[in-house]
C-alpha positions as CSV (number, residue, x, y, z in Angstrom):
1,M,94.6,184.0,172.6
2,G,94.7,185.7,169.2
3,V,91.3,184.5,168.1
4,V,88.7,186.9,166.9
5,I,85.1,185.7,167.3
6,Q,82.3,187.6,165.5
7,V,78.7,187.0,166.5
8,R,75.6,188.1,164.6
9,I,72.3,187.6,166.3
10,P,69.7,186.5,163.7
11,S,67.0,189.0,162.9
12,R,63.3,188.5,162.1
13,L,64.1,189.1,158.4
14,D,66.3,186.0,158.2
15,K,64.8,182.9,156.6
16,P,64.8,179.8,159.0
17,G,67.7,177.6,158.3
18,S,69.6,180.0,156.1
19,S,73.3,180.9,156.5
20,P,73.9,184.3,158.2
21,A,74.6,187.2,155.9
22,K,78.2,188.3,155.5
23,P,79.0,191.2,157.9
24,Q,79.6,194.6,156.2
25,N,83.1,196.1,156.3
26,Q,84.7,192.8,157.4
27,E,88.4,192.9,158.0
28,N,90.7,190.5,156.2
29,L,91.2,188.2,159.1
30,L,93.7,185.4,159.2
31,P,92.8,182.6,159.6
32,A,89.6,183.2,157.7
33,P,86.5,183.1,160.0
34,L,84.5,179.9,160.2
35,V,80.8,180.5,159.8
36,L,78.5,178.4,162.0
37,P,74.8,178.4,160.9
38,S,73.9,177.2,164.4
39,I,75.6,177.1,167.8
40,H,74.1,173.7,168.7
41,E,74.8,171.1,166.0
42,L,73.6,167.8,167.4
43,D,74.4,164.2,166.5
44,L,70.7,163.3,166.0
45,F,71.3,159.6,165.7
46,R,73.2,159.5,169.0
47,C,70.4,161.6,170.8
48,F,67.6,159.4,169.4
49,Q,69.3,156.0,170.0
50,P,67.0,154.8,172.9
51,V,63.8,156.0,171.1
52,L,64.4,155.1,167.5
53,I,61.3,152.9,167.3
54,H,59.1,155.8,168.6
55,L,60.5,158.6,166.4
56,Q,57.3,158.8,164.4
57,M,55.2,159.2,167.5
58,L,57.5,161.8,169.0
59,W,57.5,163.6,165.6
60,E,53.6,163.7,165.7
61,L,53.6,165.0,169.3
62,L,56.0,167.8,168.4
63,L,54.1,168.6,165.1
64,L,50.8,168.9,167.0
65,G,52.3,171.0,169.8
66,E,51.5,168.5,172.5
67,P,52.9,169.1,176.0
68,L,55.9,166.8,176.5
69,V,58.3,166.2,179.4
70,V,61.7,164.7,178.9
71,M,63.1,163.2,182.2
72,A,66.8,162.5,181.8
73,P,69.7,161.5,184.1
74,S,71.7,164.6,183.4
75,P,71.3,168.2,182.2
76,A,73.4,167.4,179.1
77,A,71.1,164.4,178.2
78,S,68.0,166.5,178.9
79,S,69.1,169.5,176.8
80,E,70.3,167.4,173.9
81,M,67.1,165.4,173.7
82,V,64.9,168.5,173.8
83,L,66.9,170.3,171.2
84,A,67.0,167.1,169.0
85,L,63.2,166.8,169.3
86,T,62.5,170.4,168.4
87,S,64.8,170.2,165.4
88,C,63.2,167.1,163.9
89,L,60.3,169.2,162.4
90,A,62.7,170.8,159.9
91,P,62.0,172.5,157.5
92,L,59.1,173.5,159.7
93,K,60.0,175.8,162.5
94,F,59.0,174.6,166.0
95,C,57.0,177.6,167.2
96,C,56.0,176.3,170.7
97,D,58.0,177.0,173.8
98,F,60.7,174.6,174.9
99,R,63.1,174.5,177.9
100,P,66.1,172.2,177.4
101,Y,66.8,172.2,181.2
102,F,63.9,173.2,183.4
103,T,64.3,173.3,187.2
104,I,62.1,174.0,190.3
105,H,63.7,177.5,190.5
106,D,62.2,178.6,187.1
107,S,59.6,181.3,187.3
108,E,57.0,179.1,185.4
109,F,57.4,176.3,187.9
110,K,54.0,176.9,189.5
111,E,52.3,177.4,186.2
112,Y,53.6,174.1,184.7
113,T,52.9,172.0,187.8
114,T,49.4,173.2,188.6
115,R,46.6,170.7,188.1
116,T,43.8,173.4,187.8
117,Q,44.5,173.9,184.1
118,A,45.8,171.9,181.2
119,P,49.5,171.8,180.6
120,P,50.7,174.4,178.0
121,S,52.2,173.5,174.6
122,V,55.8,173.3,175.8
123,V,58.6,170.7,175.8
124,L,60.3,170.5,179.2
125,G,63.7,168.9,179.9
126,V,64.2,168.0,183.5
127,T,66.5,165.8,185.7
128,N,65.0,166.2,189.2
129,P,63.1,163.0,190.2
130,F,60.7,165.3,192.1
131,F,59.1,166.2,188.7
132,I,57.8,162.6,188.3
133,K,55.4,163.4,191.1
134,T,54.6,167.1,190.2
135,L,54.2,166.5,186.4
136,Q,52.2,163.3,186.6
137,H,49.2,165.1,185.0
138,W,51.1,165.9,181.8
139,P,49.9,163.7,178.9
140,H,53.3,162.7,177.5
141,I,56.4,161.9,179.5
142,L,59.6,160.5,178.0
143,R,61.7,158.9,180.8
144,L,65.4,158.3,179.7
145,G,67.8,155.9,181.5
146,D,71.5,156.0,181.8
147,L,73.2,155.5,178.4
148,K,75.3,152.3,178.6
149,M,78.7,153.0,177.0
150,T,78.9,150.0,174.7
151,G,79.3,149.6,171.0
152,D,75.7,148.4,170.5
153,L,72.5,150.4,170.4
154,P,70.9,150.9,173.8
155,K,67.7,149.0,174.6
156,Q,64.7,150.7,173.1
157,V,62.3,152.3,175.6
158,K,58.7,151.0,175.6
159,V,55.4,152.8,175.4
160,K,53.7,152.6,178.8
161,K,50.5,153.8,180.5
162,L,50.8,157.0,182.5
163,A,49.2,155.3,185.4
164,K,52.5,153.3,185.8
165,L,54.5,156.5,186.4
166,K,53.9,156.7,190.1
167,T,57.2,155.8,191.8
168,L,60.4,157.8,192.0
169,D,62.3,154.9,190.5
170,A,60.1,154.6,187.4
171,K,61.7,152.7,184.6
172,P,62.7,154.3,181.3
173,G,59.8,154.5,178.8
174,L,57.5,156.8,176.8
175,Y,54.5,157.2,179.1
176,T,51.5,158.2,177.0
177,S,48.1,157.1,175.8
178,Y,48.6,158.8,172.4
179,K,47.5,157.0,169.3
180,T,49.4,157.9,166.1
181,F,47.6,159.1,163.0
182,L,50.2,157.5,160.7
183,H,51.6,154.0,160.6
184,K,55.2,153.3,161.5
185,D,57.7,152.9,158.6
186,K,58.9,149.5,159.8
187,T,61.4,149.1,157.0
188,L,63.2,152.3,158.0
189,I,63.1,151.4,161.7
190,K,64.5,148.0,161.0
191,Q,67.5,149.6,159.1
192,L,68.1,152.1,161.9
193,L,68.2,149.4,164.5
194,K,70.7,147.2,162.5
195,E,74.1,147.1,164.2
196,H,76.5,149.5,162.5
197,Y,79.9,148.2,161.3
198,M,81.9,150.5,163.5
199,A,79.9,149.3,166.5
200,S,80.9,145.8,165.8
201,L,84.6,146.7,166.1
202,M,84.2,147.5,169.8
203,P,85.4,144.8,172.3
204,L,82.8,143.0,174.3
205,Q,82.1,144.6,177.7
206,R,82.9,141.4,179.5
207,A,86.4,141.5,178.1
208,I,87.2,144.7,180.0
209,T,88.8,143.9,183.4
210,P,90.1,146.4,186.0
211,W,93.7,145.0,186.3
212,K,94.6,145.0,182.5
213,N,94.7,147.6,179.9
214,P,91.4,147.8,177.9
215,P,91.4,145.5,174.8
216,Q,92.1,147.2,171.5
217,I,89.4,148.3,169.0
218,R,89.5,146.0,166.0
219,P,90.9,147.7,162.9
220,F,88.5,148.9,160.2
221,Q,88.6,146.5,157.3
222,Q,87.3,148.0,154.1
223,E,86.3,144.7,152.5
224,D,84.4,143.6,155.6
225,F,82.5,146.9,155.6
226,L,81.6,146.6,152.0
227,K,80.2,143.1,152.6
228,T,77.7,144.7,155.0
229,L,76.3,147.1,152.4
230,E,74.0,144.5,150.8
231,H,72.0,144.1,154.0
232,A,72.5,147.4,155.8
233,G,73.6,149.9,153.1
234,P,72.1,153.3,152.3
235,Q,70.5,151.9,149.1
236,L,67.9,150.2,151.3
237,T,66.4,153.5,152.5
238,C,67.6,155.9,149.7
239,V,65.8,156.2,146.4
240,L,69.1,156.9,144.6
241,K,70.4,153.8,142.6
242,G,73.8,153.3,141.3
243,D,77.3,152.0,142.2
244,W,77.3,152.5,146.0
245,V,80.2,150.1,146.5
246,G,82.3,152.1,143.9
247,L,81.4,155.4,145.7
248,Y,82.5,153.9,149.0
249,R,85.8,152.7,147.6
250,R,86.6,156.2,146.4
251,F,85.3,157.7,149.7
252,F,87.7,155.6,151.6
253,R,90.6,157.5,149.9
254,S,89.2,161.0,150.7
255,P,90.2,163.3,153.6
256,N,86.5,163.3,154.6
257,F,86.5,159.6,155.4
258,D,89.8,160.0,157.3
259,G,88.3,162.8,159.4
260,W,85.1,160.9,160.1
261,Y,87.0,157.7,161.0
262,R,89.4,159.5,163.3
263,Q,86.5,161.2,165.1
264,R,84.6,157.9,165.5
265,H,87.7,156.1,166.6
266,R,88.3,158.8,169.2
267,E,84.8,158.5,170.6
268,M,85.1,154.7,170.8
269,M,88.4,155.0,172.6
270,H,86.7,157.4,175.1
271,K,83.9,154.8,175.6
272,L,86.5,152.1,176.3
273,E,88.3,154.3,178.8
274,A,85.0,155.1,180.5
275,L,84.1,151.4,180.7
276,H,87.5,150.6,182.2
277,L,87.1,153.3,184.9
278,E,83.7,151.8,185.7
279,A,85.3,148.3,186.1
280,I,88.0,149.8,188.3
281,A,85.4,151.5,190.5
282,E,83.5,148.2,191.0
283,A,86.7,146.3,191.8
284,N,88.0,145.3,195.3
285,I,91.2,147.5,195.3
286,R,92.2,146.6,198.8
287,A,92.1,142.9,198.1
288,W,94.3,143.4,195.0
289,V,96.8,145.6,196.9
290,K,97.3,143.1,199.8
291,D,100.0,140.9,198.2
292,K,101.6,143.5,196.0
293,S,105.0,145.1,196.3
294,E,105.4,148.8,196.9
295,V,106.6,149.2,193.3
296,E,103.4,147.6,192.0
297,V,101.2,149.7,194.3
298,V,102.9,152.9,193.3
299,D,102.6,152.0,189.6
300,L,98.8,151.4,190.2
301,V,98.5,154.8,191.9
302,L,100.2,156.6,189.1
303,K,98.1,154.9,186.5
304,L,94.9,155.7,188.3
305,Q,95.9,159.3,188.8
306,E,96.6,159.6,185.0
307,K,93.2,158.0,184.2
308,L,91.4,160.6,186.4
309,V,93.3,163.5,184.7
310,R,92.4,162.1,181.2
311,A,88.8,161.5,182.2
312,R,88.4,165.2,183.2
313,C,90.5,166.7,180.4
314,H,88.8,164.7,177.7
315,R,85.4,164.8,179.4
316,L,84.9,161.1,179.1
317,P,81.3,159.8,179.2
318,V,81.6,158.6,182.8
319,K,79.6,159.6,185.9
320,E,81.1,162.0,188.4
321,E,80.4,159.4,191.2
322,I,82.7,156.9,189.4
323,L,85.5,159.4,189.3
324,H,84.9,160.3,193.0
325,R,85.1,156.6,193.9
326,V,88.4,156.1,192.0
327,G,89.7,159.2,193.7
328,L,88.9,157.7,197.1
329,Y,90.6,154.5,196.2
330,I,93.8,156.4,195.3
331,A,93.6,158.3,198.7
332,T,93.2,155.0,200.6
333,I,96.1,153.4,198.8
334,V,98.4,156.4,199.2
335,G,97.5,156.6,202.9
336,S,98.7,153.0,203.4
337,L,102.2,153.7,202.0
338,P,105.2,155.0,203.9
339,E,105.4,158.8,204.5
340,D,108.2,159.4,202.0
341,L,106.1,157.8,199.2
342,Q,103.0,159.7,200.3
343,A,105.0,163.0,199.9
344,V,106.1,162.0,196.4
345,L,102.7,160.9,195.2
346,G,101.1,164.1,196.7
347,P,97.8,164.7,198.5
348,Q,94.7,163.3,196.9
């Protein structure tokens, strides 16, 4: 594709967190190569959203090398949470073992599930519900639920006793009896939990219906945003004092703000599309189709097909089972149409 990728494996002489050294005898490549200090750059705030009030406890567990299991609904969620946790010790390097996605087929499976010895200092990311039973003896288990695709922060998980982690349908929570050495920074937690201005621009979930296009994201109003700074601005948690409002006004005119806003708006649009697909999957398609003309039915099929293509191309945050259900709806509707239309719409 005309793109040259140069990879340099870090050596033991490299300082942790430093940028890789410039390769010797580097050709004058066009375009100039982009240097990535890390191959996994996580959005820590997004990863930690359901556990913000327990970040300090999790930080202590990681700092002390305590055995920790992360039970997540998907390999992606498991991997991201494990990597986010191990990176939160920076500038200290996390020197214990960690497995972002551990399965029953891993060679250490027997070692980690045996009850004849204490669990090792390792952070395991798992998705198989079977592990709830086999890893019950581990002292700290973080059970994550499905992330609801809304503009608001997800519900914070609660600290629970390990004895309650007995059933396969255990609720999300941080199952541990650990007592923290340090007190929580309640002021910081309060600010982290405050609703962000961008989140407030998202339509309410109840406004999303299957038979209408999703409602629009409200436009970003600079003055409305600036009004929120007094109660939720960076000056509340940052020691730097000065003209934050003036800095924001100039920032609004910079390419960096434009790039950030476009990215956030794109993510919110993807969330809306995912929520709309969920609403469609829960709807009674057959009842809607009953009194509709062929033109309306064909229009619906084309729109649903387009939505499925977009969902897969843009990797929308929607479960595969939702996409499968919508695909079945399309097949059912197409099967009820005359053969000539079935041929035009193609096999599903």
